N, C-alpha and C positions, 0 to 999 in steps of 0.2 A: 504493500500500500504506500510505501514511502519512496518508491523507485520510479524512474522514468519508464513508460511503457515501451515494450519492444515494438519496432515498426510493424512486424507481422500482426501483433495484437491490435495495434491501432487500425490496421487494415480490416481486421475482423470487426472491430467496433464500427467502422464506417459502413460496412455491409449490413450489420445489424441495425444501425440507425436508419439507413435507407429503407430497409424492409419494414421497420416499425412505422415509418411515415406512410408507406403504402398501405399498411393495414389500417391506419387511422384516418385515411382520406375520406371525406364525406361523399355521399352517394352521387352528388351532382358533379363530381369531378371524375373524369376518365383518364387513366394513364396509359399511354402507348409507349412501350420501351422498344427502341431499335438498337440492336447490338451490331452497329455498323459505324463506319467512319464518315463524317460529313466531308464532301469533296468540293462543293461549290454552293453558291447562294445567289439567287436571282430575285430582283424586285418585280412584283406583278401586282398592279393596282394597290390594294391595301394589305398585301401579303408578301411574305418572303417564301420562295420555293427553294427548299434545301435538298440537294441531291446527295444521296448516300452511295457508298462504294459497292453496295449490293444491288444497285439499280433502282431502288425505291426513291420516292420523293416525299417530302413533308411540307405541307402548307402551314405557315405560322403567321398569325397576326402580330406576334411579338417574339423576338429571338434573343436568348441570352447565351452568349458563347463563353464557355469556360475552358479555354484551349490549353491552359497549363504550360508545362515545359514542352518545347517543340524542337525537332531537329532543325538545325540552322544550315545555311549554305556554307561552303568551305571558305574559311578565312585565307588570307594570302599565304601564310606559312603552311596551312593545311593543304593548299593546292600543291605546294612544293613537296610536302610529305607524300601526297598521292602520286606525284610524278616519280619520286624516289622509289616507291613501291613497285611502280611499273618497270623500272630498270633493275631493281634488286628484289626479285620475287621471293627470296629466302627470308626477307625481313617481315616483321609483323607490326601492325599499328592498331591499338585499341583506342578508337576515337572517343573524345569527351562525350559522356552521356551518363544517364542514370545507371548505377551499377547493375541493376537488374536487366538492363538492355545490352550490357557489354559482354563480350564473349570471353569469359574467364577461362574456358577450356583451351583457348588458343595459347595460353601461357604454359610452356612445357616444363617438365621436371628439370632441375639444375640449370635452367636458363637464366641469363643475365637480362634484367628488365630495367629500363630507364623510365622512371616514373616522375610525372609532373603533376603536382597537387598533393597537399598534405592534410586534406579534410576528410569528410565522410567517405567519399569514394575510395580513397587510399586505404583507410582502415578496413573497409568492406572487402576489397580485393585481396588485401594482405591476409586476412583471416581465411578467405575462401581458398587460398592457394597454400595454406599451411595447416591450420587446425582441421579444416574441412577435408584435407587430403591425408589425414592420419596423424599429424603432429599433435603433441600434447603439452599443455601448460600445467605445471605442478607448483605447489607452494614451496618456496625456498627462502628462508630468512636471510641467507647470505647474498642473495641476488639484489641488485639495486632497487628493483620494484617489488621484491618479495615473491616474484614468479620466475621460474626457469622453464625454458622451452626444450622439450625432448624432440629432436628432429627425426625425420624418417630417412634423411640422407638424399632426398630428392627435391628439397626446397629450391625454388628460384632465389636468386640474389637480387635485391632491389637497390638501385642507386636512386635515392629519393630527393626530390627538389620541389620548389615552388617559387613564386615571386618573393614571398617572405622568407622562404627557406627554413621554416620552423613549423612543427605540427600544431594543429589546433589543440588548445589546452583542455585538460579534463574538466568535466563538470564538478562543481563543488558539492560535497556531501552535506547537504543541509538537513538531513533527517526528515524530509518532507518537501512540500512546495517551497521554493525560495521565498523568503519574506520580501515584501515590497521595500525597496530602498527609499530613504526619506527624501532625498534630493530637494531640499527646501528652496535653494536659490534658483534652480531651474524651474520649479513650479511657479515662482514669482515672475521669472522672465516670461514664461509661457502666458501667464495671466496678463502681464503688461503688454505683450506684443500680439496676442491672438487676434485683436481687432484690426491689426495693420494688414491691409489688403494690397494686392497687386504684385506683379513680378518684380524681383530685385528689391523688395522692400525691407529685407532684413539682412544684415551682415553677420553671418554666423561667427566669424573669427572674433569680432569685437563685442557683439551683443549677447551671444549664447555660450560660446566656448568657455569664457571665464567662469560662468555659473556651473557648468558641467565639471570643470576641473576642480573648483573649490569644493563642490559637493563630494567628489571622490576623495580628496585629501581629508575632508571633515570625517567621512566614513572611516578612513584609516585610523585617525587619532582617537576617534570615539571608541572603536573596537579595541585599540591598543590600551586605552585607559581602563577598559573593562577586564581584559584578559591578562594584562601585564602592567598594572598601575605604576610599579616602580620604575618603568622606562620613561615616565614623564618627568621633565625637569621643571615644569610649571603646571598650574592648574589648567584643566581642560578649557575653561572659558577663555583664558589668556591665549592659548594656542589657537583656538578657533578664531579669535579676533585677529591674530597675526595672519592666519590664512586669508581672512577677508580683506586685510590691509595690503597683502602682497600683490604686487603688480603682475598681471598676466599678459605675456607677450606671445602671440601665436607663433612668431618666427623662431622661438626657442625650441620648437619641435625639431629643428634641423641642426641646431648647434647650441652650445652654451649649457648653463645650469639653470633650471627653473627656480624662480623665487620661492615656489612652494617647497621644493627640495631643501632649500636653505632653512625654511621654517622648521621642517622635520628634524634637520640636523641640529638646529639651535635649541629646540625645546624638548627633544627626546634623545634617548641613547641609541636610536635606530637610524639607519639610512634607508630611504625609500624614494623612488622616483618613477613616475609613470613613463618617463622617457626610456627607461630600461626595457619596457615592454613594447615601445614603439620602435626600438632599435634592438631587436632580439639577437642579432648577430653583429655585435659591435666591432668585430675585427675580422680581417681576412686571414685564413689559415693556409698552411702550405699544402695540405692534402685532406682527403676525406677522413682519415683516421683522427687527425687533430680536431677537425670540425665536429665529427660524430661524438668524440669525447666531451667536447664543450656542450653540445646539445643534450647529451645524457645528463650532465651535471645540472643543467637548467630544468630538465624534465623531472629530476628528483625533487627539486625545489617546488615545481608545480604540483607534484604529487602530494608532497607534505602539506602544502597550503590547501589543496582541494580536500584532503582527508580531515583537516581541521574544521572545514565547513565555516559556520558562522563565527568561529573563534579565531579565524585568520584575518588580521588587519589587511593583508595584501588582497585577499579575496573580497573583503568588504569594499575596498576601493575599486577593484575591477568590476564587482557587481553593481556598484553605484553607476559606473560608466555604462555598463550593459543595460541597466534599468533606464538610463537616460535616453536610450536609442529611440524608443517609440515617441515620447513627447517631443523630442527635438526633431524627429523626422516629420511628425504630423505638423509641427509649427512651420516647417519649410516646404510643405506640400504645395502643389500648383505653382512651383517655380518661385516661391517667395524669397528664398535665399539667393544672394548674388551668386552668379556662376563662379566667380573667383573664390569666394569663401566656401562654396559647396565643394569645389575640387581641392581645397586646401585642408583646413582643419576638420570640416565636417566629414569628408571621406576618411580621413585618418582616424577620427574618433569612432566612426561606425566600424571600420575595419578592426580596430583594437577590441571593440566591444564584441564583435563576432568571434574573434580569436579566443577571447577569454570566456565567453558565455554561451557559445554555440558549438562547443566541442563534444567529444565522445564522453561516455560514462567513464568513471575512474578505471574500471577493469580493462577497458580497451587500451588506455595509456600504459597500464602495467604490462599488457600483452605486447604492445609495441616495444617497450623497453627490453622485455625478455627476448624478442626477436632480434633486437640490435645486439644484445650480448651474445646471441647465438650466431651472429654473423650474417643473418638473413637480410638485414636492412643496414645500409650505409647512407649517410646524409651527404649531399653534394653542396647544398647552400642555395642562396637566393638568385633570382634572375638567371636561370639556366640558359646556356647557349647550345642549341641543337645543331648537329651537323652529321656528316657521315665520314667514315674512314675510307680514304681513297684506295687503300691497299686491300683491306679485308671486306669492305662494303658494309660494315656494321654501322648502326646508329652510334653517334658519340654525343656526350653531353658534358658540359663543363660549367664552372661558375667561379667568379673571382674569389668567392668565399672559401673555396678549397684549392686555391693556388692555380686555378685555370687548367688543372689536369683534366685530360679528356678521358672519360670513362666510357667503355664500350658495352653494347648490348644488342641483342637481336630482336627484342620487342620494345616498342615505345608505348607506354601506357599513360594516357591523359586522364587524370583522376579529378575531373570536375564536370560541371554541366554548363553549357552555353546558355546565357539568358536570351530570351527572344529579342530580336532586334529588327524593328520594322524598317530600318534604313537599309537592311540587306534583303534581297528578295527571298522570302521564306521558302523552305522546301515543302512544308506542309501544304497540300493542295487547297485546303479551305482558306487558310490565311493568305496564300499566294493569290487566290481568286479575289479576296477583299482588297489587297494592295493593288493589283492590276486594274481593278474597276474603280480605284480611288474612293472606295467606300470608307476606308480608314486612312488617316494621315498621322504623321508623327506629332507628338506634343513637343513644343520647342521652348528651350530656355532662351533668355535674352542676354547678350554680352553687354559689357560696359558701354560700347559704342552704339548700342541699339541693334546690332546684328542678331537675327534669329538663328539659334543653334538647335537643329532637330535632335531630339533624344531618341533612345531606342524604343520608347513607349508609344502605344496607340493613344491618341488624344481622346479624352472622354469628358462628359459633363460631370461636374462634381456631385450633383444631387441625384440625377437619374441614372448615371453610368451608361447613358447612351453615347455611342461614338460620335465624333464631330467630323465634319468635312473640312475642306481647305479654307472655307469662309467662316468656320466656327459655328455652323448650324448643326443642331442635333439631328441625328438620323431618326426617321419616324418610327423605327422598330428595333434596330440592332443595338444590343447592349453587350459589353464585355466585362468580365469579372476576373480578378486575380492577377496572375503573373504578367500578362501583357502590359499592365499599367505600372510596372515596377519603378520607372523613372519619374512618373508624375505623382504617384501615391505610394506611401510607405506601407510596410506590413502586409504586402500582398503576395510575397513569394513563398511563404510557408503557411502551413495549416495553423489555426489558432494555437499558440504554444502553451498558454497557461489558462486555467479556468479563472473567471472573474476579472479578466483584463480588458474586456470590451474590444475584442479584436477588430481591427479595421477591415479585415477580410469578411467577417460576419456583417459588419455595418454596410459594406458595399454590396454584398449579396442581398441584404434587406432592401437597399435602395433600388437595385435592379429589379427585384421581385415586385416591389410596389409599383414601379414604373410600368413593368410588363403587364401587371394586372389592370392598371388604369388604361393602358393602350387597348388591351383586349376588351375591356368593358365599353370603351368608346366605339370600337369597331362593331361590337354586338348591337349597341344602341343604334348605330347608323344603319346596320342591316335590317333591324326591326323597323326603322322609319321608312326604308325603301320598300 
């Protein structure tokens, strides 16, 4: 009851819920379920005609498209990868996708695999090619993570990398649902700025980030005062006041020492800096052995903090940052943040929050560390450079974080999922049809000089969730809900994460349902009048 549900269990829950809804539907509603894929949509009078891949068509007076994650067209580097495969048929590429759609069986025993991405997809494939192939994890108090891996002798070797070069951190063991972070300063900022309308109306760097940062450091010292009061050199109120008085300069993210860090060092016996988590690999190492040793040391720290749960000052600060994601994202929805600040501190704050609060359960991090100690996983570092060996024809990957050494492999594994991008021609036939007919257009940010900058998202009306055309007019019938809106609206790329948090995904589904009902009601009244 105090654990995160397995994804398989969550899937069963969704099926159960859907079936429960069908059982409770009133007699005046008839449900027609089509187990087919929508391929195109045509406008006809007051209806949409949706064509399915089984040849059937559906007439709809209102349409709600919940298209989710979709296969994207090949990016520039992916086109090069595809061309390389044509000339080197012995190589293998597992393209970025949901792990359940990736061909795990194509990874051979004892093969060298170059992996890009250190999130959910990486953890999934790693376990599917070790434990699921007969390997065992056993308790071992002498191991760094408390686990030891017993190999079969057939394990692939993973040379692992990502843009950040560091695995997603383990979830904190809170003994139940994570408590709501207090974030008093951000709450005040949101209350003060929520009525400010229009594009580019809020500078996140100057008006929002200082509150987010101060709340995180406040959470750190408040937890420290509770669990280790002897570490404080002054009373808590004095330290909190010093945090509020300290200057916040967003440029310090790139260099220097934060004034907040100086407050911690002056008023406590500890050293703490969020910059340490924004720059997880602070130095370049000569090879993967040195880098891997450093990452393992950091993972041990992550594990200890996660196991302490609510008694860890570090996790309290990171959870405050993570809990700040939704209110700060909602505040900047509809392009209210300036593009410059959105791509500066906002992106960095969200990325750090995801690293710290959207990672695997603790036991997965323990398993990863056991696989590192067993030699199955070696870390390459950040911003990997992909190439091929001109002599052997193998894939090669290198990073400045591990001395630029080129590591070779016969399988390239991309462990992430592409977000839908309307700026690229979609592969999915339904979305491709909408783009080609210009029934959907991209939502645009506005640069400082007034230039419109199309985003990856489908433009939608904030209340009805109906899509907009190039002139900003609402479509008479078509709504979109969820992932396609990720750049315009926050909280749309994942299922509702926690109960009682008023998920934006549920809110937008509610708006689309209300709009669709009203459209249908209007069509029915018109037909009755005719």
